[in-house]
Backbone bond lengths (Angstrom), bond angles and torsions (degrees), N, CA, C in turn:
res aa  C-N    CA-C-N  psi(-1)  N-CA   C-N-CA  omega(-1)  CA-C   N-CA-C  phi
1 X - - - 1.466 - - 1.531 109.88 -
2 X 1.311 115.44 134.79 1.461 119.82 -177.68 1.520 110.98 -77.46
3 X 1.348 115.88 131.74 1.451 120.76 177.97 1.520 111.54 -81.57
4 X 1.320 115.43 175.24 1.459 120.43 177.85 1.524 109.26 -77.87
5 X 1.309 116.58 129.03 1.466 121.14 176.03 1.526 108.17 -108.79
6 X 1.323 115.51 113.14 1.464 121.73 -175.89 1.524 109.09 -118.15
7 X 1.317 115.94 121.70 1.459 120.19 177.51 1.525 108.78 -94.99
8 X 1.329 115.33 133.99 1.464 122.05 179.10 1.522 107.58 -106.77
9 X 1.323 115.68 121.27 1.459 120.58 -174.38 1.519 110.41 -133.91
10 X 1.316 115.10 160.91 1.467 121.05 173.93 1.517 107.17 -146.39
11 X 1.303 116.00 145.88 1.455 119.74 -178.54 1.507 113.45 -72.43
12 X 1.339 117.03 -16.37 1.461 121.42 -178.43 1.518 109.26 -143.70
13 X 1.316 115.67 163.49 1.456 120.37 177.93 1.520 111.84 -80.13
14 X 1.323 116.24 166.34 1.456 121.18 174.34 1.509 115.85 82.69
15 X 1.334 117.86 12.97 1.473 119.91 -179.44 1.526 112.55 -86.41
16 X 1.332 117.54 -10.54 1.463 120.52 -176.54 1.517 112.60 86.64
17 X 1.320 115.97 22.73 1.474 121.28 -175.94 1.524 112.30 -61.67
18 X 1.329 116.80 -50.56 1.464 120.29 -175.88 1.524 111.39 -62.69
19 X 1.319 117.00 -42.20 1.465 120.79 177.51 1.522 110.69 -62.38
20 X 1.325 116.38 -39.31 1.467 120.75 178.25 1.523 111.04 -64.51
21 X 1.333 117.03 -45.35 1.472 121.43 179.58 1.527 110.54 -60.68
22 X 1.328 116.61 -46.16 1.464 120.89 -178.38 1.525 111.32 -60.09
23 X 1.316 116.11 -47.93 1.465 120.02 -177.63 1.522 112.30 -70.80
24 X 1.325 116.74 -36.09 1.462 120.13 178.11 1.531 110.31 -65.09
25 X 1.325 116.26 -41.02 1.462 120.11 177.97 1.516 112.14 -62.00
26 X 1.323 116.22 -43.98 1.468 120.69 178.31 1.528 110.28 -64.36
27 X 1.333 116.97 -41.60 1.467 120.77 179.34 1.530 111.25 -61.87
28 X 1.325 117.21 -42.28 1.468 120.73 177.39 1.528 110.65 -63.57
29 X 1.331 116.77 -38.99 1.467 120.66 177.29 1.527 110.54 -64.98
30 X 1.334 116.84 -37.64 1.464 120.69 176.86 1.526 111.66 -63.63
31 X 1.319 116.51 -27.07 1.469 121.43 176.62 1.531 112.05 -84.42
32 X 1.324 116.71 6.56 1.456 120.55 175.60 1.517 115.41 89.60
33 X 1.318 117.53 12.25 1.465 121.10 179.67 1.534 110.96 -90.03
34 X 1.328 114.96 146.86 1.466 120.21 172.45 1.527 107.55 -81.35
35 X 1.315 116.15 119.23 1.467 120.71 -172.94 1.528 110.54 -128.77
36 X 1.318 115.42 136.01 1.466 121.47 171.03 1.523 108.13 -120.12
37 X 1.321 115.85 128.55 1.461 121.85 174.63 1.525 108.02 -101.72
38 X 1.314 116.05 125.69 1.466 121.60 -178.02 1.523 109.66 -114.79
39 X 1.320 116.22 119.19 1.468 120.53 177.34 1.523 108.59 -86.14
40 X 1.325 115.55 98.97 1.469 121.12 -178.35 1.522 112.53 -94.78
41 X 1.333 117.09 9.94 1.465 120.59 175.36 1.528 107.38 -84.86
42 X 1.312 116.34 91.83 1.462 121.07 -169.69 1.520 114.32 -74.54
43 X 1.323 117.42 -15.49 1.467 119.13 -179.46 1.528 113.24 -107.83
44 X 1.338 117.40 -23.54 1.469 120.89 -178.64 1.523 110.09 -134.66
45 X 1.321 116.93 52.00 1.467 121.10 -176.94 1.527 111.17 -66.57
46 X 1.340 116.94 127.88 1.471 119.22 176.12 1.530 113.28 -149.37
47 X 1.329 117.21 12.78 1.464 120.40 179.85 1.526 111.50 -60.15
48 X 1.322 116.89 -40.83 1.470 119.90 -178.75 1.525 111.76 -64.48
49 X 1.330 117.10 -32.52 1.466 120.71 179.67 1.519 111.06 -67.23
50 X 1.337 116.56 -38.94 1.470 121.08 178.10 1.524 110.30 -62.24
51 X 1.335 116.29 -31.43 1.463 121.78 -179.07 1.525 112.65 -88.61
52 X 1.327 116.66 2.09 1.461 120.12 178.99 1.514 113.80 75.97
53 X 1.334 117.20 22.80 1.470 121.99 -178.91 1.528 109.04 -104.19
54 X 1.334 116.49 118.03 1.462 120.93 -177.04 1.526 110.76 -127.35
55 X 1.319 116.04 169.08 1.474 122.72 177.27 1.525 111.61 53.24
56 X 1.328 115.64 53.25 1.464 121.40 -178.84 1.530 108.92 -90.45
57 X 1.330 117.70 119.74 1.470 119.99 -173.81 1.527 115.02 -73.43
58 X 1.345 116.96 -39.72 1.468 120.88 -176.96 1.523 109.05 -121.39
59 X 1.330 117.01 131.36 1.459 121.02 -175.61 1.527 110.99 -128.59
60 X 1.325 114.78 178.14 1.461 120.89 176.54 1.527 111.07 -55.96
61 X 1.319 116.21 -36.39 1.467 120.14 -179.50 1.533 111.74 -59.84
62 X 1.336 116.76 -38.68 1.466 120.49 178.31 1.527 110.78 -65.15
63 X 1.335 115.74 -38.14 1.468 120.70 179.25 1.528 109.85 -67.94
64 X 1.331 116.55 -43.27 1.468 120.61 179.79 1.528 111.96 -66.17
65 X 1.322 116.30 -25.65 1.469 121.02 177.83 1.529 111.53 -88.52
66 X 1.333 116.26 2.15 1.477 123.08 -178.20 1.524 111.91 60.93
67 X 1.342 115.17 34.91 1.461 120.28 177.91 1.526 111.66 -107.89
68 X 1.348 116.78 0.16 1.465 121.31 179.77 1.522 109.49 -157.97
69 X 1.339 115.77 157.98 1.460 121.22 176.30 1.521 109.96 -84.51
70 X 1.329 115.84 151.38 1.462 121.06 -179.29 1.521 111.64 -56.68
71 X 1.321 117.42 -43.62 1.473 120.97 -176.07 1.528 111.85 -59.67
72 X 1.328 117.00 -26.92 1.465 120.53 -179.30 1.528 112.59 -81.31
73 X 1.331 117.02 -8.84 1.472 121.03 -179.54 1.528 111.68 -105.58
74 X 1.340 116.64 10.22 1.466 120.86 179.27 1.524 108.62 -104.81
75 X 1.326 116.31 123.34 1.465 122.01 -176.71 1.524 110.16 -121.03
76 X 1.328 115.33 154.11 1.465 119.09 175.91 1.515 109.23 -92.27
77 X 1.338 114.99 128.82 1.449 120.99 -179.90 1.517 111.73 -110.27
78 X 1.324 117.92 -162.32 1.462 122.21 -179.04 1.527 112.78 -57.31
79 X 1.325 116.53 139.50 1.471 123.99 177.00 1.526 112.90 63.78
80 X 1.341 116.68 15.68 1.458 120.09 177.91 1.514 114.69 87.12
81 X 1.332 117.37 4.20 1.468 119.61 177.08 1.530 108.93 -66.09
82 X 1.326 116.75 140.81 1.462 120.82 177.89 1.533 108.69 -94.07
83 X 1.314 115.88 143.26 1.467 121.11 -175.16 1.528 110.04 -131.09
84 X 1.327 115.49 131.57 1.468 121.51 169.93 1.528 105.92 -110.16
85 X 1.327 117.32 95.90 1.467 120.14 -173.83 1.521 112.41 -80.80
86 X 1.322 114.52 161.46 1.455 120.87 174.74 1.513 110.26 -94.74
87 X 1.325 116.27 162.07 1.456 121.00 178.22 1.520 111.41 -83.12
88 X 1.315 115.71 154.36 1.465 120.36 -177.51 1.526 112.73 -106.73
89 X 1.334 117.58 -12.65 1.466 119.14 -176.28 1.528 111.27 -87.72
90 X 1.323 115.38 146.78 1.465 121.58 179.62 1.527 110.83 -63.46
91 X 1.315 116.37 -34.53 1.468 120.84 179.67 1.533 110.84 -61.68
92 X 1.343 116.16 -42.16 1.469 119.92 179.92 1.527 111.09 -68.86
93 X 1.319 116.29 -36.05 1.470 120.28 177.88 1.527 110.05 -61.11
94 X 1.326 116.87 -42.40 1.473 121.64 -178.63 1.526 111.90 -65.56
95 X 1.341 117.20 -35.33 1.465 121.36 -176.30 1.528 113.27 -79.76
96 X 1.335 117.03 -26.25 1.469 121.05 -173.99 1.527 111.48 -65.37
97 X 1.314 115.76 141.32 1.469 121.79 177.86 1.531 108.42 -111.84
98 X 1.360 117.63 97.97 1.467 121.66 -175.41 1.525 113.90 -57.80
99 X 1.330 117.39 -28.20 1.468 120.22 -177.65 1.532 112.32 -63.78
100 X 1.329 117.35 -16.41 1.467 120.52 178.63 1.532 112.61 -78.94
101 X 1.322 117.16 -10.16 1.467 121.08 -176.72 1.524 112.47 -58.78
102 X 1.319 117.37 -42.15 1.472 120.39 -177.70 1.529 110.68 -63.25
103 X 1.305 115.52 -42.16 1.470 120.77 178.28 1.532 110.76 -62.53
104 X 1.333 116.38 -45.43 1.465 121.02 179.62 1.519 111.94 -64.93
105 X 1.332 115.88 -35.51 1.458 120.19 -176.03 1.521 111.85 -62.20
106 X 1.311 116.92 -34.09 1.467 120.18 178.76 1.531 110.77 -61.92
107 X 1.320 115.42 -35.70 1.467 120.90 178.50 1.522 111.10 -75.34
108 X 1.329 116.17 -43.49 1.466 121.06 -177.67 1.523 111.37 -63.44
109 X 1.325 116.99 -39.51 1.469 121.68 -176.49 1.521 112.64 -62.92
110 X 1.325 117.90 -20.13 1.465 121.59 178.73 1.530 112.29 -81.70
111 X 1.321 116.96 -7.26 1.466 120.58 -170.53 1.523 114.66 -98.92
112 X 1.329 118.28 -7.75 1.466 119.03 -171.94 1.521 111.76 -152.46
113 X 1.341 114.67 164.66 1.467 120.46 173.23 1.526 110.28 -72.57
114 X 1.334 114.71 -37.29 1.467 121.29 -179.22 1.523 109.64 -134.10
115 X 1.320 115.98 133.31 1.464 121.84 167.68 1.523 106.35 -116.13
116 X 1.324 116.06 113.54 1.466 121.31 179.90 1.523 107.94 -101.08
117 X 1.321 115.59 121.21 1.464 121.77 -174.05 1.526 109.56 -105.73
118 X 1.320 116.11 119.41 1.467 121.11 177.97 1.522 108.36 -89.54
119 X 1.332 116.09 103.79 1.467 121.46 -176.88 1.528 110.65 -84.95
120 X 1.327 117.53 155.68 1.461 120.22 174.56 1.531 110.36 -64.83
121 X 1.321 116.16 149.67 1.465 119.74 175.18 1.521 109.25 -70.62
122 X 1.321 115.58 156.29 1.456 119.94 178.12 1.514 112.51 88.69
123 X 1.338 115.67 -166.29 1.460 120.96 -176.11 1.527 111.67 -131.44
124 X 1.334 115.72 36.57 1.463 119.76 175.43 1.530 109.65 -75.06
125 X 1.321 117.06 177.34 1.463 121.20 -176.70 1.526 112.39 -59.56
126 X 1.349 117.34 -39.29 1.467 119.46 179.77 1.527 111.22 -65.45
127 X 1.337 116.63 -32.58 1.468 120.96 177.30 1.520 110.44 -67.82
128 X 1.321 116.58 -42.77 1.470 121.25 179.34 1.529 110.31 -65.01
129 X 1.330 116.65 -38.40 1.470 120.51 177.07 1.523 110.61 -60.43
130 X 1.338 116.35 -42.30 1.467 120.52 178.61 1.528 111.10 -64.48
131 X 1.329 117.06 -38.22 1.468 120.37 177.81 1.521 111.10 -63.47
132 X 1.313 116.51 -31.01 1.465 121.76 -178.46 1.521 113.06 -69.63
133 X 1.335 117.57 -32.18 1.464 119.73 -171.22 1.523 113.60 -87.47
134 X 1.336 117.80 -11.48 1.460 119.88 176.78 1.522 111.05 -98.52
135 X 1.317 116.16 143.27 1.475 119.45 176.89 1.524 111.43 -79.67
136 X 1.351 115.65 -27.97 1.463 120.67 -178.32 1.525 109.38 -127.85
137 X 1.322 115.19 157.06 1.471 121.49 -177.70 1.516 110.80 -127.42
138 X 1.327 115.39 134.23 1.463 121.64 167.22 1.526 106.97 -122.32
139 X 1.318 115.76 125.72 1.465 121.33 179.44 1.522 108.91 -92.21
140 X 1.320 116.70 128.66 1.463 121.73 175.58 1.520 107.26 -106.36
141 X 1.319 115.81 120.95 1.459 119.18 -174.28 1.519 110.28 -147.63
142 X 1.316 115.44 176.17 1.467 122.22 176.05 1.524 109.02 -109.79
143 X 1.318 118.36 153.66 1.468 120.73 -174.50 1.527 114.41 -80.55
144 X 1.330 116.13 52.13 1.465 120.62 177.42 1.522 108.52 -126.17
145 X 1.310 117.34 153.04 1.462 121.36 -168.56 1.530 112.73 -61.46
146 X 1.341 118.34 -40.14 1.469 119.69 -178.66 1.525 111.01 -64.95
147 X 1.325 116.72 -41.02 1.468 120.69 179.62 1.524 110.96 -67.19
148 X 1.326 117.02 -38.74 1.466 120.87 -179.43 1.530 110.54 -69.39
149 X 1.327 116.51 -36.51 1.470 120.25 177.03 1.524 110.72 -61.45
150 X 1.341 116.51 -44.68 1.465 120.75 177.62 1.529 111.01 -66.08
151 X 1.318 116.30 -35.15 1.467 120.79 178.71 1.522 111.11 -64.64
152 X 1.321 116.06 -36.85 1.466 120.30 178.69 1.531 110.48 -63.26
153 X 1.330 116.49 -41.47 1.471 120.28 177.55 1.532 110.29 -60.97
154 X 1.332 116.04 -43.21 1.468 120.90 179.23 1.516 110.92 -61.13
155 X 1.318 116.05 -43.88 1.469 120.59 -179.33 1.522 111.35 -63.18
156 X 1.321 117.06 -43.81 1.466 121.03 -178.27 1.530 111.56 -64.51
157 X 1.332 116.47 -40.16 1.467 120.08 177.82 1.526 110.33 -65.98
158 X 1.335 116.49 -42.96 1.469 120.42 179.03 1.525 111.04 -58.78
159 X 1.318 116.33 -42.48 1.470 120.31 179.54 1.526 111.14 -62.87
160 X 1.329 116.41 -39.98 1.469 119.90 178.47 1.526 111.68 -65.00
161 X 1.329 115.99 -29.28 1.460 121.16 -179.64 1.526 112.03 -84.21
162 X 1.340 116.36 -7.67 1.460 120.23 179.81 1.513 114.50 90.55
163 X 1.333 117.17 12.69 1.464 121.74 177.19 1.526 108.96 -91.12
164 X 1.326 116.89 132.13 1.463 121.86 -174.24 1.525 111.38 -84.55
165 X 1.343 119.48 116.78 1.465 121.13 175.64 1.536 110.62 -72.50
166 X 1.332 116.26 117.37 1.468 120.75 178.21 1.520 111.68 -80.90
167 X 1.319 115.68 -37.99 1.454 119.67 -177.18 1.513 111.00 162.13
168 X 1.313 114.56 -165.27 1.461 120.83 -174.56 1.524 109.93 -128.87
169 X 1.324 115.11 143.79 1.460 122.27 172.12 1.519 107.36 -107.80
170 X 1.310 116.23 119.85 1.465 121.01 176.78 1.519 107.78 -89.34
171 X 1.318 116.41 119.18 1.457 121.27 -175.41 1.526 110.53 -111.22
172 X 1.321 115.63 152.15 1.469 123.45 177.83 1.531 111.21 58.60
173 X 1.307 115.35 46.64 1.470 121.90 -179.23 1.526 109.49 -79.17
174 X 1.336 116.57 129.20 1.470 121.29 179.48 1.525 112.89 -114.81
175 X 1.336 115.97 -9.69 1.474 121.86 -177.51 1.528 113.19 62.97
176 X 1.322 116.62 26.26 1.465 119.73 173.84 1.529 109.35 -73.80
177 X 1.310 116.06 157.76 1.469 120.67 -176.72 1.526 112.56 -64.48
178 X 1.326 116.53 -24.56 1.469 119.83 -179.02 1.531 112.42 -75.55
179 X 1.320 117.45 -14.11 1.463 120.86 -179.21 1.524 111.27 -80.34
180 X 1.320 115.73 147.42 1.462 120.42 173.32 1.522 108.97 -72.83
181 X 1.314 116.05 147.27 1.464 120.01 179.51 1.526 110.64 -80.29
182 X 1.314 115.72 164.19 1.471 121.82 176.71 1.524 110.36 -55.83
183 X 1.318 116.59 -43.75 1.469 121.56 -178.19 1.529 111.44 -65.62
184 X 1.328 116.92 -40.31 1.470 120.69 178.73 1.529 110.94 -64.25
185 X 1.326 115.86 -41.79 1.466 120.46 -178.90 1.522 110.78 -67.13
186 X 1.315 117.30 -41.51 1.466 120.73 178.16 1.527 110.88 -64.08
187 X 1.329 116.55 -35.19 1.470 120.31 178.98 1.532 111.26 -69.04
188 X 1.335 116.77 -37.66 1.468 120.78 -179.24 1.530 111.15 -73.09
189 X 1.321 116.68 -47.05 1.467 120.91 -173.81 1.528 113.03 -87.60
190 X 1.323 116.56 -17.54 1.469 122.14 -179.51 1.528 112.25 57.73
191 X 1.324 115.63 35.95 1.466 122.91 171.47 1.530 106.99 -140.30
192 X 1.331 118.12 156.94 1.463 119.31 -178.91 1.524 113.13 -74.72
193 X 1.320 115.59 151.22 1.463 121.17 169.27 1.524 106.84 -80.75
194 X 1.315 116.84 115.53 1.465 121.83 -175.99 1.520 112.50 -83.08
195 X 1.333 116.08 -29.11 1.463 120.28 -178.53 1.515 109.48 -159.92
196 X 1.330 114.81 149.74 1.462 121.75 173.65 1.526 106.86 -122.64
197 X 1.332 115.19 107.57 1.464 120.68 -177.25 1.526 108.45 -96.92
198 X 1.324 117.67 117.25 1.466 119.67 -175.27 1.524 112.75 -73.23
199 X 1.318 115.95 155.12 1.467 121.31 170.43 1.523 107.03 -59.34
200 X 1.317 116.93 127.99 1.464 120.45 -171.75 1.527 108.69 -146.24
201 X 1.343 117.95 117.47 1.471 120.08 -179.33 1.525 113.32 -61.20
202 X 1.334 116.86 -19.81 1.466 120.02 179.72 1.531 112.06 -66.72
203 X 1.329 116.92 -22.80 1.470 120.41 179.31 1.528 109.89 -63.90
204 X 1.329 116.84 -49.25 1.467 120.86 179.27 1.521 110.98 -65.10
205 X 1.324 116.19 -36.94 1.462 120.09 -179.60 1.534 110.37 -63.83
206 X 1.325 115.90 -43.77 1.467 119.90 179.13 1.526 110.75 -64.92
207 X 1.339 116.50 -40.27 1.468 120.87 179.28 1.524 111.26 -62.04
208 X 1.335 116.09 -38.29 1.462 120.37 179.60 1.528 111.38 -62.79
209 X 1.331 116.20 -31.46 1.468 121.35 178.48 1.527 112.37 -86.90
210 X 1.339 116.88 -9.62 1.461 120.00 -177.02 1.510 112.86 69.17
211 X 1.339 115.66 30.98 1.469 121.50 -179.40 1.525 108.18 -124.55
212 X 1.335 119.13 132.80 1.470 119.99 178.11 1.526 111.64 -57.57
213 X 1.311 116.14 140.98 1.461 121.74 -177.79 1.523 111.99 -56.63
214 X 1.331 118.03 -39.52 1.472 120.52 -176.20 1.525 111.80 -67.29
215 X 1.341 116.75 -12.86 1.466 121.34 173.13 1.526 110.30 -100.40
216 X 1.328 116.28 -45.33 1.470 121.49 -176.48 1.524 112.05 -65.25
217 X 1.324 116.28 -45.56 1.471 120.11 -179.70 1.527 108.96 -144.58
218 X 1.342 117.55 77.29 1.468 121.34 -173.28 1.519 115.31 -67.33
219 X 1.343 116.98 -13.43 1.467 118.76 179.86 1.524 112.78 -100.83
220 X 1.336 117.43 4.63 1.467 119.47 177.39 1.527 109.55 -69.88
221 X 1.328 117.88 155.13 1.475 120.48 -176.91 1.527 113.84 -55.89
222 X 1.333 117.91 -42.32 1.465 120.36 -179.46 1.526 110.98 -67.61
223 X 1.330 117.04 -40.13 1.470 120.71 179.56 1.525 110.86 -63.25
224 X 1.310 116.83 -40.87 1.468 120.53 179.33 1.526 110.57 -64.00
225 X 1.335 117.09 -41.85 1.474 120.55 178.58 1.529 110.83 -62.45
226 X 1.327 116.75 -39.21 1.468 120.98 179.32 1.530 110.56 -68.42
227 X 1.336 116.50 -41.77 1.471 120.03 178.71 1.530 110.68 -63.60
228 X 1.322 116.55 -37.37 1.468 120.01 177.93 1.527 110.94 -64.70
229 X 1.333 116.74 -39.11 1.463 120.54 176.61 1.529 110.47 -65.52
230 X 1.324 116.81 -41.70 1.465 120.79 178.35 1.524 110.89 -60.48
231 X 1.326 116.29 -43.37 1.468 120.56 178.98 1.524 110.75 -62.96
232 X 1.328 116.06 -39.37 1.475 120.63 178.95 1.528 110.59 -62.86
233 X 1.324 116.78 -45.28 1.464 120.65 -179.89 1.528 111.65 -67.11
234 X 1.334 115.75 -35.22 1.462 120.56 -178.37 1.525 112.36 -80.86
235 X 1.337 116.16 -11.72 1.459 120.05 -179.80 1.513 113.48 71.41
236 X 1.341 116.09 34.90 1.461 119.85 179.48 1.525 110.16 -123.67
237 X 1.324 114.89 162.33 1.463 120.00 176.57 1.517 109.09 -91.94
238 X 1.314 115.06 136.25 1.462 119.61 177.35 1.516 109.38 -146.72
239 X 1.316 115.56 129.68 1.456 121.16 177.24 1.519 109.24 -108.66
240 X 1.332 118.29 128.45 1.467 119.20 177.50 1.518 110.73 -63.18
241 X 1.333 117.20 147.62 1.465 120.02 179.88 1.521 111.60 -63.99
242 X 1.319 115.00 150.82 1.466 119.74 177.02 1.527 109.15 -66.37
243 X 1.338 117.36 134.88 1.470 118.96 177.88 1.524 111.20 -64.63
244 X 1.333 115.49 142.27 1.463 119.70 179.81 1.524 110.35 -71.36
245 X 1.302 115.68 143.30 1.461 120.13 175.79 1.526 108.65 -75.49
246 X 1.342 117.51 155.35 1.468 120.22 178.02 1.525 112.42 -56.06
247 X 1.342 117.27 -37.37 1.470 120.90 -179.35 1.523 110.36 -64.10
248 X 1.360 116.15 -42.70 1.463 120.19 -179.51 1.518 110.64 -64.69
249 X 1.336 116.95 -37.66 1.463 120.15 179.00 1.527 111.11 -64.39
250 X 1.334 116.65 -38.79 1.464 121.19 178.79 1.525 110.12 -64.47
251 X 1.339 116.48 -45.90 1.466 120.64 179.33 1.526 111.13 -61.40
252 X 1.340 116.00 -39.49 1.466 119.95 -179.34 1.525 110.03 -66.74
253 X 1.341 115.97 -38.62 1.459 120.05 179.54 1.532 111.20 -65.70
254 X 1.343 116.15 -36.39 1.469 120.48 -177.16 1.525 111.81 -79.52
255 X 1.340 115.27 -45.44 1.464 119.97 -172.00 1.526 114.16 -105.43
256 X 1.332 117.25 3.21 1.459 120.28 177.06 1.504 114.56 67.20
257 X 1.329 117.18 28.41 1.461 120.73 177.14 1.510 113.79 83.92
258 X 1.356 118.56 1.83 1.463 120.21 179.22 1.516 110.81 -74.39
259 X 1.322 115.36 145.32 1.468 120.15 179.40 1.519 109.65 -98.32
């Protein structure tokens, strides 16, 4: 049975798309789903780095160059999520044939409940190719007018290609007055806001350790927002844990969680 293939795109760089894809994939795996993360950014691949996976011998680029089999480019990441990483060397980028992605995607989609595709930022040819291989689209953007304008272009192109826009994830939300509201963004893009991920210093801290936020600090505000989105996509109910009281935190620090 073919799983859901969802491409995550943004009209501009710096929206936190790759970090969102990595953590969402891990969260879905934590909910018991079979998940494959595909790094379709053929020129600036870094999904594996966000997941703390380094020194990868065989990548998607090798498969696209017909120098390796697909099964050899699939690795197990945190929480059992499967990852098809991209290559980091310029030589591998030159050898890769992006047109093979559609053919490979048919095979990959049979392997999991969810295939989350991390598309390149912007609207270059490699970005359009990534939009083509996913059946559904989620736009990851920031609540500012320039980012939303670029997101609208991405959505319109996806629709022309036959990819279904599911909605938008607003990332790094601070609720400042200069930000567009959820209602304004939904009116402009004509798709629902699926999640609002707040600006959270724990995201950078987790990245510095090379550990997904939903594992490093699962009770942080951003991690909870991502887990809620994962539950929505998986069609399950999930309640975030109750925040610990200051007294309980002190006792845990002193006694190491012993009762």
